[in-house]
LOKEVO-996852 format. One record per residue (C-alpha): z, y, x; residue in one letter. Coordinates in steps of 0.25 Angstrom, whole numbers, plus 2048, in hexadecimal, padded with zeros to 3 digits. Example, Ala and Ser with C-alpha at 12.3 -4.5 7.8 and 13.67 -1.06 7.14 Angstrom:
2
81F7EE831a 81D7FC837s 
***
This chain:
572
800800800x 80480A80Bx 7F8807814x 7EE808808x 7F5815804x 7F481B811x 7E5818813x 7E281D806x 7E982A807x 7E582C816x 7D782E811x 7DC83A809x 7E0841815x 7DA850816x 7D1850821x 7C685B826x 7B985881Fx 7AE854828x 7A485F823x 7A686C81Cx 79C874815x 798883818x 7A388680Ex 7AE87E816x 7AF87380Bx 7AC86580Cx 79E862806x 7A385B7FAx 7AD8657F6x 7A38717F9x 79986A7EFx 7A38697E5x 7A68787E6x 79887B7E5x 7958727D8x 7A28787D2x 79D8867D5x 7908837CFx 79687E7C2x 7A28887C1x 79B8937BAx 7968897AFx 7A48847ADx 7AA8927ADx 7A08967A2x 7A388A79Ax 7A988D78Cx 7B888A78Bx 7B687F780x 7AB87878Ax 7B6878795x 7C087378Cx 7B7867788x 7B6864798x 7C5864798x 7C785B78Cx 7BD851793x 7C685179Fx 7D284E796x 7CA843790x 7C983D79Dx 7D883B79Ex 7D682F794x 7CE82779Fx 7D682B7ACx 7D78207B5x 7E581F7BCx 7E18197C9x 7E78267D0x 7F58237CCx 7F881A7D8x 7F38247E2x 7FB82F7DAx 8088277DDx 8048257EBx 8028347ECx 8118367E8x 81682B7F2x 8178217E8x 8138127E8x 80A8107DCx 80E8017DCx 81C8057D9x 82380B7CEx 82A8187D1x 83581E7CAx 82D8287C3x 82181F7BEx 8188287C5x 80C81E7C3x 80D8217B3x 81282F7B3x 8098367BDx 7FD8317B4x 8038367A7x 8078437ADx 7F98457B2x 7F28417A5x 7FB84779Cx 7FA8557A3x 7EB8557A4x 7EA851796x 7F385D791x 7EC86779Ax 7DF863797x 7E1863787x 7E7872789x 7DD877792x 7D2873788x 7DA87877Cx 7DB886784x 7CC886787x 7C9883778x 7D288E773x 7DC88476Dx 7E9889774x 7F289276Cx 800896769x 80889F761x 8138A8766x 8218A4761x 8298AF766x 8298BA770x 8358BC77Ax 83C8CA778x 8388D7780x 8298D377Fx 82B8C6786x 8218BB787x 81D8B477Ax 8218A6778x 81689B773x 81C88E76Ex 814882773x 81B87776Ex 82086A774x 81D86A783x 81785C783x 81A84D780x 82084B78Dx 82B85678Bx 83085377Dx 83885E777x 833869781x 82C87577Cx 82287E782x 82188D781x 817896787x 81B8A478Ax 8118B078Bx 8128BF78Dx 8108C6780x 8058CF786x 7FE8C378Cx 8028C679Ax 7F98C67A7x 7EE8BB7A7x 7EF8B17B1x 7E58B17BCx 7D88A97B9x 7CB8A57BFx 7C58A37B2x 7BC8AF7B1x 7B28AA7BBx 7AB89D7C0x 7AF8967CCx 7B58897D3x 7C48877D2x 7CB87F7DDx 7D88777DAx 7E18727E5x 7E78667DFx 7F68647DDx 7FD85A7E5x 80A8587DCx 8038547CFx 7F584F7CAx 7F58567BDx 7F78647C3x 7EA8637CAx 7E385F7BEx 7E98697B6x 7E58747C0x 7D686F7C0x 7D586F7B1x 7DB87D7B0x 7D28837BBx 7C687D7B4x 7C98807A5x 7D288D7A6x 7CC8947B3x 7BF88E7B0x 7BC8897BEx 7B487E7C4x 7BF8777CBx 7BF8707D9x 7CC8677DAx 7D28657E9x 7DC8597E6x 7E985A7EEx 7E98517FAx 7F48487F4x 7EC8467E7x 7DE8427EBx 7DF8367E3x 7DD83F7D6x 7CE8427D8x 7CA8367D0x 7D38397C4x 7D08487C4x 7C18447C4x 7C383B7B9x 7CA8457B0x 7C28527B5x 7B484B7B4x 7B08547A8x 7B48607B0x 7AC85C7BCx 7A08597B3x 7A18677AEx 7A186C7BDx 7AF8717BDx 7B68677C6x 7B58607D3x 7C085B7DDx 7C38577EBx 7CF8517F2x 7D68587FEx 7D084F808x 7C2852803x 7C5860805x 7CB85F813x 7D086C818x 7C6874811x 7D087A807x 7CE88880Bx 7BF887809x 7C08817FCx 7CA88C7F6x 7C28977FCx 7B48917F8x 7AC89D7F1x 7AA8957E4x 7BA8937E3x 7C089E7D9x 7CD8977D5x 7D788F7DEx 7E28877D7x 7ED87F7E0x 7FA8787DDx 8018777EAx 80B87E7F3x 80D88C7F6x 80788A805x 7FA8847FFx 7FA8907F5x 7FB89A802x 7EF892809x 7E68937FDx 7E98A27FBx 7E78A480Ax 7D989D80Ax 7D48A57FEx 7D98B2805x 7D28AF812x 7C58AE80Bx 7C78BA803x 7C78B17F5x 7D58B57F1x 7D08BE7E6x 7C48B67E2x 7CD8A87E0x 7D78A67D6x 7E289E7DDx 7EC8977D3x 7F788E7D7x 8038867D4x 80C8857E0x 81887D7E4x 8208887EAx 82788A7DDx 81F8827D3x 8258757D8x 83387A7D7x 83787D7C9x 8438867C6x 84D8817BDx 85888B7B8x 8648847B1x 86B88C7A7x 87B88A7A6x 88188579Ax 88A879795x 88186C798x 88585E792x 88485379Dx 87784E798x 87185B798x 87485C7A6x 86F84E7A9x 8628517A2x 85F85D7AAx 8638587B7x 85984C7B4x 84E8567B1x 85085E7BDx 8518527C6x 84484D7C1x 83E85A7C4x 84385B7D2x 83C84D7D4x 82F8547D1x 8308627D8x 83A86A7DEx 8448727D5x 84C87E7D5x 85887D7CDx 86088A7CAx 86E8877C4x 8798907BFx 8858927C8x 8908897C5x 8998947C0x 88E8967B5x 88B8887B3x 89787F7B6x 88E8737B4x 8858767BFx 88C86B7C9x 88A8617BEx 87C8647BCx 8798637CBx 8808567CCx 8778517C0x 86B8567C7x 86F84F7D5x 8718427CDx 8638427C7x 85D8477D4x 86483A7DBx 8608307D0x 8518357CEx 84782D7D8x 8408367E1x 8318357E2x 82A8367F0x 8298437F6x 8198427F7x 8158517F8x 811854807x 81B85D80Dx 827859804x 82F85480Fx 82D861818x 83186A80Cx 83D861809x 842862818x 840871817x 84A87280Bx 853869812x 85387281Ex 85587F815x 86087980Dx 86886F817x 87386E80Cx 869869801x 86D85D7FAx 8648517FBx 8648477EEx 85F8397F1x 8588317E6x 8508247E6x 8418247E8x 8378237DCx 8328177E2x 83C80D7EAx 8308087F3x 8258137F4x 8198167FEx 81C81780Cx 81D825811x 81582381Dx 808822814x 809830810x 80A83681Ex 7FC838821x 7FB841814x 80784A817x 80F84380Dx 81D83E80Fx 823836804x 83083280Bx 83B834801x 8428437FFx 84E8447F7x 8518507EEx 85685C7F5x 85F8657EDx 8618737F3x 86A87E7EFx 86388C7F0x 8708937ECx 87189F7E3x 8658A67DEx 8658B47E2x 8708B27EDx 86C8B67FBx 8718A9800x 8688A07F7x 85E8987FEx 85189A7F7x 849891800x 8498867F5x 8458907EBx 8398967F2x 83488A7FAx 82B8807F5x 8328727F6x 82E8647F7x 82885F7EBx 8348597E4x 8418567ECx 8478647EDx 8508697E2x 8568787E4x 86287D7DCx 86688B7DCx 8728937D5x 87289E7CCx 87E8A47C4x 8768A57B7x 8688A07B4x 8628AE7B2x 8658B17C0x 8598A97C5x 84F8B27BFx 84E8BD7CAx 84B8B37D4x 83C8B67D5x 8398AB7DFx 83C8A17D5x 82F89F7CFx 82B8917CDx 82088D7C3x 82A8877B9x 8398897B6x 8438817AFx 84F8877A7x 85A87D7A3x 85F884797x 86C87E790x 86C888784x 86388A778x 856892779x 8598A0779x 8558AF77Dx 85C8AC78Ax 8548A178Dx 8478A7789x 84B8B3792x 84E8AA79Ex 8408A379Cx 8398B179Bx 8408B67A8x 83C8AA7B0x 82E8AD7B5x 8288A07B2x 81C8987B0x 82488D7A9x 83288D7A5x 8388807A0x 845880798x 84D873799x 84286A79Ex 83A8697ABx 8308747ACx 82586A7B1x 8248647A3x 81D87079Fx 81186C7A7x 80F86179Cx 80B86C792x 7FD871796x 80187F790x 80D881799x 80D8897A5x 80D8847B3x 80F88E7BEx 81689B7C1x 8198A77B9x 80D8B07B8x 8108BC7C0x 81A8B57C9x 8108B17D4x 8078B87DDx 7FC8B37E7x 8058B67F3x 8118B07ECx 80C8A57E3x 81A89F7DFx 8168937D6x 8088977D6x 7FD8A07D2x 7F78A17C4x 7F68977B8x 7F08897B9x 7F587E7B0x 7F98877A5x 7EF88479Ax 7F588E790x 7F389A79Ax 80189F796x 80A8A47A1x 81789E79Dx 81D891797x 82B88D792x 82F87F791x 83B87D788x 843870786x 85186E77Fx 85D86E78Ax 85F85F787x 851859784x 85384A785x 844847783x 84084C790x 84584379Bx 8438467AAx 84583D7B5x 8418307AEx 83382B7B0x 8298297A6x 82781A7A4x 81A8157A9x 81680F79Bx 81881C795x 81182579Fx 80581B79Fx 80481B790x 80582A78Fx 7FB82C799x 7F1824791x 7F582B785x 7F383A789x 7E7836791x 7E0835784x 7DB827786x 7D5821779x 7DA81477Ex 7E8819780x 7EE810777x 7E880477Ex 7EC80978Bx 7FA80B787x 7FB7FD782x 7F67F878Fx 800800796x 80B7FB78Dx 8077ED790x 8067EF79Fx 8137F87A0x 81B7F3795x 8197E4795x 8127E17A3x 8067DA79Bx 7FB7E27A3x 7FC7E47B2x 8017F27B6x 7F77FB7BDx 8038037C2x 8118007C6x 8187FA7B9x 
***
């Protein structure tokens, strides 16, 4: 297994292409851009209803999507596809990919067809934003509601490249497959670009499923793709190609700076719209805990939610001081217990160990919380070394940043991009409102744990938090399950030289600047930290994909998984 994987992935190394064209690109990619540039005008001029029809054709392709990429997806994450892992990744990741893609394409097509509409439920005082009730967040989050908040006067429009034809380049995400698909679809459908996708080096295996899903878009002359290995080191030549008028990326602040520098060096800063989702703050969700008298079960439930969230991305937890909230020690004890009991996935992201070590160096008194691995016997770490990956275990690091606003506070953990997963930061405030003036706290999403009934005080807190999405009493990442939710920083909170959690809006089908996700303080229907059973994940994938044979497929899944009557295609 290890040798085969090593050989397979060794072939994906980035290498300098043998021959470059006059524009500095490999021949195949140069030709792809030339073709896209020729068809970009026709795609741009296409009526929205026709573009919607292409999106719906792509949506229909989900029903016949082969799942032979799932094993490579697990290997990418440092997991052995022949073994069950604690989070049932073999079933959950395909479900997440298909469900998110289906919802996004449905809403994008609805928007192009003029079918998206909502009525104002109320307006906040003092000419505050208008609140639009959008109903339930989704089937995966029962009892959770979505609201969209928009300025009464409409606000400043987000930058768009839709006014003119051109080629858009998407630099694919490394953390989730569905993010890249959403980015491509929105650049094509909303910004009206013919799109060239450059896959992330870790996710080259997604070329086949993307081609399957987006073949109607390719047939319309609006989609082509390449791997990072095929591009070699010609990234700057790609981004500054004269036909490119929009670049979107998901990645680190360092990558953002390199893209921006390449555009500046060629004088293309003003002629290319650059949008982004960045890990500097986007991968670090801010959670503000409001004091109150909590029941034991409520402490356990919210500790479990936060622990599960830390397993997926770094978290900044802002707690009231013990003088204000006497239950603070009890809550932290419950959080530690949850972190110690939840299995840890491998730290597969390149550079994770270096960033982790930097946090250890900055916080020598940091608390290390050990937990079991998600697979007792995973893949050998040595297999990944040639690709810059290190999947040797890292335990959760809990650091204390001190009291916000205090000169003695160490804000390194707040301002620095952390290892994906593994780092939890806690800070203290005397009252929850005191977090608001700290302008460096600008992630793409914020959680508020609010034990009281909804009130004007909660509305005012949500309003004052500069946000793309604020989630009350549930994890804000769930908002991405609804295509009308907002993903990104608050408009006006970022500038090209200081992008914070990113620039512009991509992945926001409603084109509304702010979303609020609300759950009851005690919502037993949403369970965090427990894996979705494989039999459920596979059945839901068949269902949401829109396959007409879904009932028969589900029956086969039940026979295979539930009764063992058919041989399993993935670990049972």
